[in-house]
N, C-alpha and C positions, 0 to 999 in steps of 0.2 A: 651534951653532944648535939651538934647540928643535925637536923633531919637530912637524909640523902637528897631530897628535892632541892634544898638550899645549895648543896654542893654542885648539883647539875646547873642551877641557875647562875651560880658564880662563875663556873667554867664557861657557860654560854656567853655571859657578859664580857669576859676576858677575851674570848675569841672574836666577838663582835667588835670590841674596841680595837683589836689588832687589825681587823679587816678595814675599819674606818681609817685608821692611821695609814695603812698601806695604800688605800685608795687615794688619800690626800697627797702622799709622797709621789704617786705615779701620775697625777693629773697633768703634769707638764705645764709649760708656760701658757698664760691666757692672753698674751698680747698678740697683735696682728701685724702682718707685714704686707704692704702693697707695693708692687713694682709696675709702673706704667711705661709701656713702650710706645713711642710716637713715630709713626712712619714719616720720613722726611724726603721721600723720593718723588720726583716729577711734580705733577699737579696736585698731589695729595697735600703738599705744604699749605694749600689754601684752606684745608680743614683744621689747621692747628689753632686758629683763633677760637674755634668752638671748643677745642681741647682745653683751653684755659678755664672754661666753665666747669669742665670735668675735674680739673685740678682743684678748683675752689671747693667743689662739693666733697672731694676726698679730704681736704684739709679740715673741713667742718667736722667730719666723722672721726678724726683721729683722737685717740685717748692717750693718757700718759704711758710711756714705754712702747707705744706703737712705732713702727718704722715705715717710712714712705720714701720712695725713690722714683724719679722720672728719667728715662734715657731715650735717646734717639735711635731709630733704626736707620742705618746708612749702609755704606759699602761693606764694612767689616765690623759687625756689632758685638762681637765677643771681646769686649774691651771696656775697662772702667772709664776710659777717656770719653765714652759716649754718655756717661751719666751726667745729666744736666743739673740736677739737684737731688740731695739725699739728706735725711734727717731721722733721728730717733727722738721722739718728743719727751721733754722734761716733765716731771710730775708737778712742777710749780706752774700755775696758770700764767703768771706774768712772763716767765721764760718761754713757755710753750707758745704764747701769742707772738712773742718776738721771733721765734723760729718760723712760725707760719707766715709772718710778714716778709721775712727774708726769703722764704721759699717762693712766695708769690712774685717777688721782685726778680728773682732769678729766672722764673718762667716767663715773665713779661719781656725781659731782655732777650731771652732766647728766641721767642716767637718774632720779635721785631727784627732780629738780625739773621735768622736762619736762612741758609741757602740749600736749595734742593740737591739731594744726592743722586748720583747716577744709578746706583744699585740699591737693592733692598735685602739685607741679610737678616731676615726674620728669625731663622734658626739660631744664629749667633746671639741675637738679642734674648731669646728665650733661655739659652744656655747661661748667659751672663746673669739674667734675672734669677734663675734658680740658684746659682752659686751665691749670689748676694744674699738672698733670703735665708738660705741654709746657714750661711755664716752668722746672720743675725739671730738665728735660733728662735724665731717667732713661732707662736703656737699655730696661728692661722696664716696661711701663705696664699696670696692671690697675685696672679700676673694678668694685667690688663693689656691687650694689644689693640691699639688704635690705628687701624691699617685696612687697606683693601685686600690684604693677605696675598698679594701677588709677589712672590719671591723671585728676585733676579740677582744672580751672583756673578762676579767677575771671573774670568777664566782662571782655573787653578785652585779656586776655593773649594774645600771639601766640607760639606755639611750633611753628608749621609751618616748622621750620628744619632743613635737612639737616645731619646730623652729619659731622664730619671726624675719623674715628677710625682712620685707617691706623696699624697698629702697636699698637693697643690690644686688650686682652682684656677683654670685658665679661662678668661672671658675675652672674646673677640668683640670689639666695639666699632660701630660706624663702618661696617664692611661695605664700602661703596661699590657699586657695579661699574665695571669698566665698559668702554665702548664695545669691545669684543663680546662682553657678556650679553649685551643687548642683541647682538647678532645671533649668538648661540648661548642661551641660558645654561646649557650643560657645563660650560666652562666655569661659571660661578659656583654651581652646585658641586662640581668635582673639586674645586679649590677648597671649599669648606669641608668636604668629606675627607680630603687628604690630611688637613690639619687636625681634624677631630681624631682620625685614626692614629696619627703619630702621637698625639697627646695621650690618648687613652691607652695605647700600647705601652707608654711610659709610666702608666699608673696614675695619671692626673685626670681631673674632671674637666669637661669642655662645655662651654655655652657660647652662643652668639646673641648679642644684644644690640640691635640696630635702633631701637626706640630708646633714646637716651633718658626719657622720663622714667623708664623702668629700672634704670641702673641702680638708683638708690634702694629700691626694694630688693634687688638682687644682692647688693652688697650687705 
């Protein structure tokens, strides 16, 4: 007959095995999803050439099964029609490289032909980005906003909508200062504070990165 201590050890090992298996099954997906929003309003279109460098950096970091999408912010951005390019990367290197080349070509063509929009529906863009990444079911969800964060909506558009951003990282990039910000810096600070409050109230995390050299470390 086995000593009681051996029974205790056996039971302990079985419980430990069950916990390990349970932990593995609940770990969730490990892939990442990045959705980049590009402001195309007014003079900010001049910044889009620099945004191509950002897209190239993002493409380098993508792994198999990661998802990447780039969309424009214009008059009404809660729409899939504003997605410029989107892809989920194949696990075969040759196919993934082909996907990246096609993505770059789509972005190059967009920047060459883009026309400035009259309005800036940032809220709609964030709502569309969250919907897209939730549908993809990626483990890590990041929304990048390349914009001065000045939202201007056409008459009748309703955007007083709470965000649902639990599990999302929201990073504002290249938040350029407007002429009015130089006159009264409080406008710039208030603008950043407003977006941070909305994102965090929706359960997301918020960061501002104006030094693009830092972005790789942040991502």
